[in-house]
C-alpha positions, 0 to 999 in steps of 0.5 A: 860222601865218597871221594871223586875217584870213588865215585868215578869208579863205581859210575856205570858208564857206557862204551865210548862207541855208544857215546859216539853214536849220540854225535853221529859217529860209528866204531869204524870212525874212531881210534879207541884207546880201550872201552871208554876213550877215543881219538877221532880223525880230523877227516872224520869230523870234517865229513861229519860236520860238513853240512851241519849248522853250528850250535850255541857256544857257552863259555864258562869262566869264573871270578879270580881263583882262590887257594880253595878252588872255586869249582869251575870245571865242576860248574862246566860239567855241571851245565853240559849234564844239566843241559841234557837233563832238560832235553838239549843235545849238548857236547862239551870241549874241555882242556887236557890236565897237566901232570905237573899241576895233578901231582902238585897243588892243584890236583886234576882238572876232571871235575868232582862229585857227581859231575866228572869226566870219565875216566878221570884217573886216565884223563888226569895222567898219561890220557892218549899221550898228547902232552908226551907227544907235545914234549917229544916234538919240542925236545927234538926241536931242541936237540936238532938245534944244539946239533946245528951249533956242533956241526959247523953252526951253518945258520950262524946261530949265536949260542947266547941268543937261543930262546927254545929251551926244553920241557918236562910235564913235571913241577920242577923249579930246579931246572928253571935255569940251567947250563948245557953243554958241559963235558969233554969237547964239542962233539962229545958235550955240545956248545955251552950256554944257558938253557932251562925247562918250561912245564910242557903246558907252557911249550910254544907247541902246546899253544900251536896244537890248541890253535891249529886248524888242520894238518896244513895249519899245524906245519906253517905254525911249527915252521914260524917258530923262533928258536934263536937269533944269529950273531947279526940278530936275525930270528931262526925259525923251527923251519930253517932247521929241517925238522918239522917234518919229524915233528909232524909225525910226532904230533900227528895223533895228538892233533885229533880230539879225544872224545870221553863221557861225563858220568851221565853219558853226555860226549865230551871232547878233551883236547888241548892244554895250554896254562892260562897264566902263562899261555892262552889257556884254552882247549883246541880250536878243533875240539870246540869246533866239533862240539859246536857242530855236533851239539845244538849246545856247546860248552867250553871252559877258559883257564883260571878267571875271567882276566886270563882265560876268558880274555884270551878266549875273546882276543886270541881264540876268536881272532884266530878262528871264526868261533864266537860265544854266545853267552859267558857263565861267570862262576862265583862262590860265597868263600871266594868272594869273601876272600876277595873281600879281605877274609881268610878262608882258614879262619871262620870268624872272618867269613862275614857278610862285610868281607862278602859285600867288600868281595863283590868288587871282584865279581862286578869287574869280571861281569863288567869285562865280559860285558865289554866283549858284547857277550850276555853273562850269567853268574853261577854260584857254585854251592858248597854244603857249608854255605850260608843260605843268606850268603847265597841270597846276597849274591843273587840280590846283588846280580839282580841289581847289576842287571845279571842273570844268576843261577845256583849250581848244585851239580857236585852233589846232585849231578845234571838235576842240580844244574837245572836252573843254570841250564834253563837260564843259559838256554833262555839266554842264548836262544833269545840274545844276539851278541854284538861281539868286539875285541878289546883292541884292533889288529893294527894298534901298536903293541904297546897300546894292546898291552895297555888296553888289556892292562886298563880296560881288563885289569883295571890298571892306571899304566903300564911300566917296562923294564929296559929288556922288555922295551928292547924286545918289543922294539925288535919284535916290531921291527921284525914284522911281528907287531900286528900279533895279538898279545897273550899276557903272562901274569899271576892267576891269584889276582886281577893285577900282576901281584898276587897279593892284591885282591878284589878289584885293585885300583892305583897300581901299575902292570909291570912288564918285566920281559917280552916273548914271541910265540910267533907259531902260535901266533901271539907276543907274550909280555911276562908280568910280575913274579910269573914263572913258566916253570912251576914248583911244588908245594910243601906237601905235593898232592902226589904225596897222597896218591898211590896204588893198591895191591890190586891195581886201584888207584887211590887219592887222585883228585 
């Protein structure tokens, strides 16, 4: 089979103006980036969607990921193309890939095979510059903060209590901790203090961009960002530093959602890029609302597994908007479930029926979790050519025993027609089922109770333990009036627990909270658990080693 990029480069796609017409937009409504990408201004979306009834929203999530990958985005795009194949008016809403993972281990995030968003090479790389804009706004705020220290420090900022770091969209472990301000004198070099870098998708501004409803909301959120604390431990905000207006100008276009298409011509908004293991992991509220308004069916996707992106969709995105999912699709594969049953995916002798049966525990926990929010669930088995039909049938029978609808997805090889079974079952569910939505925890619960609710109900932990630093931070945040915010737990994506090597659905463990951070602008508290890092590193052989440009300007090796 041809590579993903070869399939994309040979695809017969439509001009973005023709894609826009399918959702009621004209060429004058767009800010075009070439033939195949456009931004849609917010006032256009308001005008077009004003009198339209909301369509049905489908959230795609997955079992706990393995190093091999499960094809969650492949399934999401398969469902978009499959719904169109059965005659439905569908619009997608997905996150933008980050260049750090694209050049690191993960590769891009634009689907694969015959189910992709187009043009994958542009989307996976610089796209429309949204991530660059967030990095510029983030680093402007940092520069103004550092300058404030040099210029007589009128806000009385304690340099040892600066919490606003720098950012870059690349996996650079060497920048996790740095010392700034070294050199010849304060005016030449600044004030020496410890700092560090986050990857841009972990920037609070990334989360703010994805959660803002309009420009006014964006401004309010940026103003609330806590960047440091004074010598008497009072929070200092971006609003006090006076540069939010300039940040707004940098982010003006970045707040507009990007319109692209699938390989089969369905419209997809791609907008927002927070990671789900260290941020809230979902595309923008603006893009999702646009998809729901402009399509009879809208398909979106939460990052990583249901314990991360989907939990945060339910408890953060739904809380901060009027969005509610009508159905949740959980992606599973034979290989992933075997992995969670103890198999080594690189050793064929371990890929046994017994391993698959043991691995069902992981799927069952995610089903239980999504049902707890009151949403109907369907399991989509992403089919690989090497899968044994008997193993596929085992998953079907297990889901039937659980009382959960199940469908096979062959979109990778067959495009939309390979996802017809999944599309038909999703339509049947959302058109016939009323949801009874509920959150995992109430707004007014103490922060520790919120953390315990997610830890015990969603992760299956027995309890939560805190470091002394985490205890101190929690106490301070509640005293400062932030206690009613929802929580956004940062932890490994490779386990339901906070330890990457615990597979399946671990029992008899405690969630370890090592620090607690505040994202006042985004509107959540971040308990950081286990060994999770806010700046990823590169693997032994990064994906960048296989990416190149031919002499005739053709990109190769991008996935």
